[in-house]
C-alpha positions as CSV (number, residue, x, y, z in Angstrom):
1,M,-7.3,0.5,8.1
2,Y,-4.9,-1.8,5.9
3,Y,-2.1,-3.5,6.2
4,G,0.7,-2.4,3.9
5,G,3.1,-5.4,3.5
6,V,3.4,-5.1,-0.2
7,L,4.9,-7.7,-2.3
8,G,3.5,-10.8,-0.2
9,Q,4.7,-9.8,3.4
10,H,1.4,-10.2,4.8
11,T,1.2,-11.0,8.6
12,S,-0.8,-9.6,11.3
13,L,0.1,-9.3,14.4
14,Q,-1.7,-8.8,17.7
15,G,-1.0,-5.7,20.0
16,A,-1.2,-5.5,23.8
17,T,-4.8,-4.9,25.6
18,G,-5.6,-1.6,25.2
19,A,-7.3,0.8,28.0
20,T,-10.8,-0.3,26.8
21,G,-9.5,-4.2,27.1
22,A,-9.9,-4.6,23.1
23,T,-6.5,-6.1,21.2
24,G,-5.8,-4.8,17.6
25,D,-3.5,-5.3,14.8
26,T,-0.2,-3.4,15.4
27,G,3.8,-4.0,14.3
28,A,6.4,-2.2,13.1
29,S,5.9,0.3,10.3
30,L,8.4,1.3,7.6
31,I,7.1,5.2,6.7
32,T,9.2,7.7,4.9
33,T,8.3,11.2,3.8
34,E,9.5,11.9,0.1
35,A,10.3,15.3,-1.7
36,Q,9.3,14.9,-5.5
37,T,8.4,17.9,-7.1
38,G,4.7,16.9,-9.1
39,H,4.7,13.6,-7.9
40,G,0.9,13.7,-9.3
41,F,-0.2,10.8,-6.2
42,T,-3.7,12.0,-5.2
43,V,-5.4,8.9,-3.8
44,V,-4.4,6.8,-0.3
45,P,-3.7,4.1,-1.0
46,T,-1.8,4.3,-4.2
47,P,0.7,1.4,-4.8
48,I,3.9,2.5,-6.0
49,Y,7.7,2.0,-6.8
50,Q,11.4,3.7,-7.1
51,N,13.1,3.9,-10.0
52,G,16.6,5.6,-9.2
53,T,15.3,8.5,-7.4
54,A,12.0,9.2,-8.3
55,W,8.8,7.4,-7.4
56,Y,6.2,6.2,-10.3
57,K,2.4,4.7,-9.8
58,A,3.1,0.7,-9.8
59,K,1.6,-1.4,-12.7
60,A,1.6,-5.2,-12.6
61,D,2.3,-6.0,-16.3
62,A,6.2,-5.6,-15.8
63,S,8.5,-6.8,-12.9
64,T,10.4,-3.6,-13.4
65,T,6.5,-1.6,-12.4
66,L,5.7,-3.6,-9.6
67,A,4.5,-1.7,-5.9
68,T,7.4,-1.9,-3.6
69,A,5.7,0.4,-1.1
70,I,2.0,2.3,-0.9
71,V,1.2,6.2,-0.7
72,I,-0.8,6.7,2.8
73,E,-0.5,10.6,2.8
74,V,-0.1,13.0,0.3
75,I,1.1,16.1,1.7
76,D,1.1,18.3,-0.8
77,A,1.7,18.4,-4.7
78,N,5.5,17.8,-3.7
79,N,5.4,16.0,-0.9
80,F,3.9,12.5,0.1
81,K,4.6,9.3,2.8
82,C,4.6,6.2,1.8
83,Q,5.0,2.9,3.7
84,Q,6.5,-0.2,2.8
85,T,5.2,-2.5,5.9
86,G,3.1,-2.5,8.8
87,V,-0.8,-1.2,9.6
88,A,-1.7,2.0,8.5
89,G,-5.0,4.0,8.8
90,G,-6.4,6.6,6.0
91,A,-8.2,4.5,3.4
92,S,-12.3,3.6,3.9
93,G,-14.5,2.0,1.5
94,L,-12.2,-1.5,1.9
95,T,-13.6,-5.3,2.6
96,P,-12.1,-6.6,6.3
97,G,-9.9,-9.5,5.3
98,E,-9.8,-8.5,1.6
99,V,-6.3,-8.5,0.1
100,Y,-6.0,-5.9,-2.6
101,Y,-3.3,-6.0,-5.9
102,T,-1.6,-3.7,-7.7
103,S,-3.3,-3.4,-10.9
104,A,-2.1,-5.0,-14.3
105,A,-4.3,-2.3,-16.3
106,T,-4.2,1.0,-14.5
107,A,-1.1,2.6,-13.2
108,G,-1.4,3.3,-9.5
109,A,-4.4,1.4,-8.9
110,Y,-5.7,-1.8,-7.0
111,T,-7.8,-4.4,-7.5
112,T,-9.3,-7.7,-5.6
113,T,-8.8,-9.6,-8.8
114,E,-5.6,-11.5,-8.4
115,P,-3.8,-10.7,-12.0
116,S,-3.1,-13.5,-14.1
117,N,-0.5,-14.8,-16.8
118,P,1.3,-12.7,-18.6
119,N,0.7,-10.5,-16.0
120,Y,2.4,-10.5,-12.2
121,V,1.1,-11.2,-9.0
122,N,1.5,-8.2,-6.8
123,P,-0.2,-8.1,-3.5
124,A,-0.2,-4.3,-2.4
125,F,-2.0,-4.7,1.0
126,K,-4.6,-6.1,2.7
127,A,-7.5,-4.6,4.3
128,V,-7.8,-4.9,8.3
129,T,-11.1,-2.9,8.5
130,A,-13.7,-1.1,6.8
């Protein structure tokens, strides 16, 4: 599970007590289903940005290619779901509490190393659980 607040919008909200008595992260999410022929997204989560009507893999080497959302589900070769904020699942192998940044080296990738000048610092999401 990860918190998908791009562009530094990282906050964690506690949810109501559940049936087992535990509390968990929750909050409003902005999720959309997008249709784009041959989008090329295969990995969840993938940092992405929109330029006009098309979505592209984000890269932190220019202000125009910074992540504004993350792919949370690849439905098929022409459809996917993306999220701009909120808690999401579907990723594994993440380090809880770690902030993941949009990579300045590889489009559509993320890194735990904060990019440095001349690149841009673009937090893509924060891991809540592994």
